[in-house]
C-alpha positions, 0 to 999 in steps of 0.5 A: 807078908811079902807078895814078892813073886818068885820066878825061877828059869827053866833050868831052875826049875828041871833042877827043881823037878829034878828033870832034865831042861829038854824035857821040860822044854818037851812039855811046854810044847805039849802044854803038859808042864807047870804053866810058864810065863815069856817077857818080852815077846814071842821070843823072850825068856821063859819063867815060871812062878815058883807057886805055879811049880808048887800047885803043877806038883800037887796037883800029881801028888797021890796017896795011892796008885789007885788014887791016879786016873789013867789018861791016855798016852796022845799019838800022831794026829791027836788021838789016843 
């Protein structure tokens, strides 16, 4: 069994999630996307661990609309 960590670039992750790379960047800024790793300091390259992306999807998987929990959108100033 391999313990190798598989990492993905932003564009690879966006393709996997079927969203635009700009959407993935916006999620990162807002803190609502999958966990990521920044390599090489504060301006370094962003990578996503495949297992974290899969966990992000699993946490958003629902059997029906009634099983979803409503989260009000944040507005300017952090108030709903």
